N, C-alpha and C positions, 0 to 999 in steps of 0.2 A: 388506437395505438398499441395497446397490449396485445390485441390479436395479431397485428402485423408483426410484432416482434416474437411471436411464437409462445406467449405466456400460457395459452391454454394447454397445449400439449405437455409443456414442462410442468404445469400445475397437476395435470392428471397423473403423470409419472410420479410426482412428489406425493400424491394421495396414497401411494403404495409403500411409503417409507416405514421403516420400523420405529422411527422417532415420532412420538405422539404429537409434539410441538409442531413438526414439519407437516404432519398429516392434517392437523387443524388449521394450520396457516394456509395450506393448499386448498382445503375445503372452503375457507373464507374467501380466498382469492377467486376461486371458481364461482361462488355465489355472487360475488361483487360484479364479475364479469358476465353474469346471466346464465352460467351454465349450471343446470340442475339435473340431477338423476331422477328419472321417472320413479313413481311409486311402485313398490313391489307387487302391490295388488290393487284391485278396484277398491274404491272407498267413496265416501261421501265427499263431494266438492262443494266447499262453502267459499262464497265470495263476500268480502267485507271491504267496504270502501269508505275511507275517511277523509274529510277535508272539502273545502270548496274553493273557489277562485282558481288560482294556478294549480293547486293540488288536484282539483277536480278535472281540470283540462288534461293533466298528466294521466290521471286514472282512465279518463275516456280514451286516450290515445293507447294505453296498454290494452284495454278491451278490444279496441279496433284491431290491433296487432294480433291478439289472441284469435279473433275471429279469422283474420287473414291466413295465419299459419295453420289453424286446424280446419279451415274450410267449412266451418259450422257457425251458426249463430251462437251468441254467448250463452242463450238460455238453454241450448242443447249441450253445452259443455259443463255448466255449473248446475248442481243440484239445487 
């Protein structure tokens, strides 16, 4: 719903605000919507998964989507 309402472009614009509180709120909003900035440099990629049951199913789905988006197997993406 938030993406249909244009929340992501608005939050990206708000990240450039001079008001620190607005910038922090915009960053939190983008993070909650799944928008993350790439790291500025290559680094170690560590994967940590916690939980079982339903949490485990969700973690597996996240890994599956990571593979689908990257076009690589998860062991090729994570160090």
